[in-house]
C-alpha positions as CSV (number, residue, x, y, z in Angstrom):
1,M,9.8,0.9,13.4
2,K,7.2,3.5,13.9
3,V,3.6,2.1,13.1
4,A,0.4,4.1,12.6
5,I,-3.1,2.8,12.5
6,C,-5.7,4.9,10.4
7,Q,-9.1,4.1,11.7
8,T,-11.3,4.9,8.8
9,S,-15.1,4.9,8.0
10,P,-15.3,3.4,4.5
11,V,-18.3,4.1,2.4
12,L,-20.1,1.0,1.3
13,F,-19.3,0.2,-2.4
14,D,-17.6,3.5,-3.0
15,L,-14.3,2.2,-4.1
16,E,-13.0,5.4,-5.5
17,A,-13.8,7.7,-2.5
18,N,-12.3,5.0,-0.3
19,L,-9.3,4.5,-2.4
20,E,-8.5,8.4,-2.2
21,T,-8.9,8.4,1.4
22,V,-6.5,5.6,2.0
23,I,-4.0,7.0,-0.6
24,R,-4.3,10.6,1.3
25,K,-3.6,8.9,4.7
26,I,-0.7,6.8,3.6
27,Q,0.8,10.2,2.3
28,A,0.0,12.0,5.5
29,G,1.5,9.0,7.5
30,R,4.8,9.1,5.6
31,E,5.2,12.8,6.2
32,K,4.7,12.1,10.1
33,G,7.5,9.4,9.8
34,A,5.3,6.2,9.9
35,D,7.2,3.3,8.4
36,L,4.0,1.2,8.3
37,I,0.5,2.5,8.1
38,V,-2.3,0.0,8.8
39,F,-6.0,0.2,7.6
40,P,-8.9,-1.9,8.6
41,E,-10.4,-5.0,6.9
42,L,-12.2,-4.1,3.7
43,A,-11.1,-0.5,3.9
44,L,-11.6,-0.1,0.2
45,T,-15.1,-1.5,0.0
46,G,-17.1,-1.5,3.3
47,Y,-18.2,-4.8,4.9
48,F,-22.1,-5.6,4.1
49,L,-21.4,-6.2,0.3
50,G,-23.7,-9.2,-0.1
51,Q,-24.1,-10.7,-3.7
52,R,-22.5,-7.4,-5.1
53,Y,-19.1,-8.2,-3.7
54,H,-17.6,-8.7,-7.2
55,E,-18.6,-5.2,-8.2
56,V,-15.8,-3.8,-6.0
57,A,-13.2,-6.6,-6.5
58,L,-9.7,-5.7,-7.6
59,R,-7.0,-7.8,-9.2
60,L,-3.4,-7.2,-8.1
61,D,-2.5,-5.9,-11.5
62,S,-5.4,-3.4,-11.5
63,K,-4.7,0.3,-11.9
64,E,-6.3,1.0,-8.6
65,I,-3.7,-1.4,-6.8
66,G,-1.0,0.0,-8.8
67,R,-1.9,3.6,-7.4
68,L,-2.1,2.4,-3.9
69,A,1.3,0.6,-4.1
70,A,2.8,3.7,-5.6
71,A,1.6,5.8,-2.7
72,T,3.7,3.6,-0.3
73,R,6.9,4.9,-1.8
74,G,9.2,5.6,1.4
75,T,6.9,3.7,3.8
76,A,4.6,0.5,3.6
77,A,1.0,-0.2,4.1
78,V,-1.5,-3.0,4.8
79,V,-5.0,-2.4,3.5
80,G,-8.2,-4.5,3.4
81,F,-9.8,-5.0,0.1
82,V,-11.8,-7.7,-2.0
83,E,-9.3,-9.4,-4.1
84,E,-10.0,-11.2,-7.4
85,S,-7.6,-13.9,-8.5
86,P,-6.6,-14.5,-12.2
87,S,-8.9,-17.6,-11.9
88,M,-11.8,-15.6,-10.9
89,N,-11.8,-16.7,-7.2
90,F,-12.7,-13.7,-4.8
91,Y,-11.0,-13.2,-1.4
92,N,-11.2,-11.0,1.7
93,S,-7.7,-9.7,1.5
94,A,-5.1,-7.6,3.1
95,L,-2.8,-5.9,0.6
96,V,0.8,-5.5,1.8
97,A,2.7,-2.9,-0.1
98,V,6.4,-1.8,0.6
99,D,8.1,1.1,-0.8
100,G,6.1,1.4,-4.0
101,E,5.7,-2.4,-4.7
102,V,3.0,-4.9,-3.8
103,L,4.7,-7.4,-1.6
104,F,1.8,-10.0,-1.5
105,A,-2.0,-10.1,-0.7
106,Y,-2.8,-12.1,2.5
107,R,-6.2,-13.9,2.1
108,K,-8.5,-14.5,5.1
109,L,-8.4,-18.1,6.0
110,N,-11.4,-18.5,8.5
111,L,-14.6,-17.0,6.9
112,P,-17.5,-16.7,9.2
113,N,-20.8,-17.9,8.1
114,Y,-23.1,-17.5,10.9
115,G,-25.5,-14.6,12.3
116,V,-25.1,-11.7,10.1
117,F,-21.9,-12.9,8.5
118,E,-22.0,-14.7,5.0
119,E,-18.3,-14.5,4.0
120,R,-18.0,-18.2,3.1
121,K,-21.0,-17.8,0.8
122,Y,-19.0,-15.5,-1.5
123,F,-15.3,-15.6,-0.7
124,A,-12.8,-18.3,-1.1
125,A,-10.4,-19.2,1.9
126,G,-6.7,-18.4,1.9
127,K,-4.1,-21.1,1.9
128,Q,-1.2,-19.9,3.9
129,V,0.0,-17.7,6.7
130,P,2.9,-15.7,5.2
131,V,5.5,-13.7,7.3
132,F,7.5,-11.0,5.9
133,K,10.6,-9.1,7.0
134,Y,10.6,-5.2,7.4
135,H,12.8,-3.0,9.3
136,E,14.4,-6.1,10.9
137,L,11.1,-7.4,12.3
138,S,9.1,-10.4,11.2
139,I,5.5,-9.4,10.5
140,A,2.6,-11.6,10.3
141,V,-0.9,-10.3,8.9
142,F,-4.2,-11.7,10.0
143,I,-8.1,-10.7,9.2
144,C,-10.5,-10.6,11.9
145,N,-12.0,-14.2,12.3
146,D,-8.6,-15.6,11.8
147,M,-7.7,-14.6,15.4
148,W,-10.5,-16.5,16.8
149,H,-8.6,-19.8,15.6
150,P,-5.5,-20.0,17.9
151,S,-3.8,-22.4,15.5
152,L,-3.3,-19.5,12.9
153,P,-1.5,-17.2,15.3
154,Y,0.5,-20.2,16.3
155,L,1.6,-20.7,12.7
156,G,2.8,-17.1,12.6
157,I,4.8,-17.6,15.7
158,C,6.4,-20.9,14.3
159,Q,7.9,-18.6,11.6
160,K,9.3,-16.3,14.3
161,A,6.8,-13.4,14.0
162,D,7.6,-10.4,16.2
163,V,4.6,-8.4,15.2
164,F,0.9,-9.3,14.3
165,V,-1.0,-7.0,12.2
166,T,-4.6,-7.7,12.7
167,I,-7.3,-5.8,10.8
168,L,-10.8,-6.2,11.4
169,N,-14.5,-5.0,11.0
170,S,-16.2,-5.6,14.3
171,S,-19.6,-4.0,15.0
172,E,-21.8,-3.8,18.1
173,G,-24.5,-6.3,18.4
174,S,-23.4,-8.5,15.3
175,M,-23.1,-11.4,17.8
176,G,-26.3,-10.8,19.8
177,T,-27.0,-8.8,22.9
178,E,-25.2,-11.4,25.4
179,F,-21.8,-11.0,23.7
180,S,-19.6,-8.0,23.9
181,N,-17.3,-7.6,20.9
182,I,-15.4,-4.8,22.5
183,E,-14.7,-6.8,25.5
184,S,-13.7,-9.9,23.5
185,W,-11.4,-8.2,21.2
186,G,-9.7,-6.4,24.2
187,I,-9.0,-10.0,25.7
188,I,-7.9,-11.5,22.4
189,N,-5.4,-8.7,21.4
190,T,-3.9,-8.8,25.0
191,F,-3.6,-12.5,25.1
192,Y,-1.7,-13.0,22.0
193,A,0.6,-10.1,22.8
194,R,1.2,-11.4,26.2
195,V,1.5,-15.1,25.6
196,F,3.5,-15.0,22.4
197,G,5.6,-11.9,23.4
198,I,4.9,-10.0,20.2
199,Y,3.5,-6.5,19.4
200,N,-0.2,-6.6,18.3
201,V,-1.3,-4.0,16.0
202,C,-5.1,-4.1,15.7
203,A,-7.0,-1.9,13.2
204,N,-10.8,-1.8,13.5
205,R,-13.1,0.5,11.6
206,V,-15.9,2.9,12.5
207,G,-19.1,4.0,10.7
208,A,-22.5,2.5,10.3
209,E,-23.9,0.0,7.7
210,T,-27.6,-1.1,7.2
211,L,-28.3,-4.6,6.4
212,E,-31.5,-6.4,5.0
213,V,-32.1,-9.2,7.6
214,N,-34.8,-12.0,7.6
215,R,-36.2,-12.2,11.0
216,P,-38.0,-15.6,11.9
217,L,-41.5,-15.3,13.5
218,S,-42.6,-17.1,16.4
219,D,-45.6,-19.4,16.2
220,A,-47.8,-16.8,18.0
221,Q,-46.6,-14.1,15.7
222,Q,-47.5,-16.2,12.6
223,A,-50.9,-17.0,14.1
224,D,-51.5,-13.2,14.7
225,A,-50.4,-12.6,11.1
226,G,-52.7,-15.4,9.8
227,R,-49.9,-17.5,8.6
228,E,-49.5,-21.4,8.9
229,E,-47.3,-22.5,11.7
230,G,-43.5,-22.7,10.5
231,S,-44.2,-20.7,7.4
232,G,-42.2,-17.8,7.8
233,A,-40.0,-14.9,8.4
234,V,-40.3,-11.1,7.9
235,C,-37.8,-8.9,6.1
236,G,-36.4,-5.9,7.8
237,R,-33.3,-3.6,8.0
238,K,-30.9,-3.4,10.9
239,T,-28.0,-0.8,11.2
240,Y,-24.7,-1.9,12.6
241,N,-22.2,0.4,14.4
242,F,-18.7,-0.4,13.9
243,W,-17.0,0.6,17.2
244,G,-13.3,1.4,16.5
245,G,-11.1,1.3,19.4
246,S,-8.1,0.3,17.4
247,E,-5.1,-0.4,19.5
248,I,-1.4,-1.3,19.5
249,I,-0.4,-3.9,22.3
250,N,3.1,-4.3,23.5
251,P,4.8,-7.7,24.3
252,F,3.9,-7.6,27.9
253,G,0.2,-7.0,27.1
254,K,0.2,-3.3,27.7
255,C,-1.9,-1.2,25.5
256,V,0.6,1.7,24.2
257,A,-1.9,3.5,21.9
258,K,-5.5,3.5,21.7
259,A,-7.9,5.1,19.2
260,A,-11.3,6.6,19.9
261,L,-14.7,4.7,20.0
262,H,-17.1,5.4,17.2
263,K,-15.3,8.1,15.3
264,P,-12.4,8.1,12.8
265,D,-8.9,8.5,14.4
266,E,-5.4,8.0,14.0
267,I,-2.8,6.4,16.4
268,M,1.0,6.0,16.1
269,T,3.7,4.5,18.2
270,E,7.2,3.1,18.0
271,L,7.9,-0.7,18.0
272,S,11.0,-1.5,20.1
273,R,13.3,-4.5,19.2
274,D,14.7,-4.0,22.7
275,L,11.4,-4.4,24.4
276,L,10.9,-7.6,22.4
277,R,14.1,-8.8,23.6
278,Q,13.4,-7.9,27.2
279,K,10.1,-9.8,27.2
280,R,11.7,-12.9,25.8
281,I,14.5,-13.1,28.4
282,L,12.2,-12.2,31.4
283,L,9.3,-14.5,30.3
284,P,10.4,-17.1,27.6
285,Y,7.0,-18.7,27.2
286,L,8.1,-20.2,23.8
287,R,11.6,-21.2,24.5
288,G,10.6,-24.8,24.9
289,D,7.9,-24.9,22.3
290,D,8.3,-27.7,19.8
291,P,6.4,-27.5,16.6
292,Y,7.6,-30.8,15.5
293,F,5.7,-32.4,18.5
294,T,2.6,-30.4,17.4
295,H,3.0,-31.8,13.9
296,R,3.3,-35.5,15.3
297,Q,0.3,-35.1,17.3
298,L,-1.9,-33.6,14.6
299,D,-0.7,-36.4,12.4
300,R,-1.8,-39.0,14.9
301,I,-5.1,-37.3,15.5
302,L,-5.9,-36.7,11.8
303,Y,-4.7,-40.0,10.4
304,E,-4.4,-42.7,13.0
């Protein structure tokens, strides 16, 4: 199966322009022979949506999703977007469309709510880790922070996933100056591929977005400003740069395709069932894994 990643730079709140970009790239990817085309988290909307998240939300029966699904005839795509359910819950989701039809929308399970992240403030969390079959491979989809919670990738493995599709919006400096997102994602992507013996298809975005931030003042700064101690913060604006670097990691933990940093790019490679088989013969890490044991231990930990 030939997989492509389109490392895009979505325009914040410009649903129509982002949709046109995604559809155009799906069509181009199909012409190049891609069987699966992957786009970043929230590729249709941009990331820092704040309280206006509902303005760019789409239901699965919307005309925009219909257009997007129709564009996948002859191929398949995974595209990040804001989903509105029939019950008017909102999700950070990944649309999975295959050969002109919507297969499902994966809903992000672990929503960050710290630092610059406010996803749990606005979005509901997903309830399951689905795996779908395509071109004789089992594929699990994850969104960004899901991969920082090892239980979720493990649930994909329990369903015999051969491929992880991981879509993310990772920016420099969003976790502070002492923490490198670029380094950390490189470790995470390689770790899961190597330990679980799967392909990891990881799509990050590029571009910049500016966020309104409240910065707390120190006691000395408050005194200089003539404020009472403990009284305040100042409002400001900070621009975050999404660094890209999308990559495809093979089951031995080797990067077989790598996108550029800080600019739109496209990468493509072939996923080999033979290589998956070779890894599982040479390094059968999971051969003795027993999910029933895990279930029993969780039951004991949670309920006894």
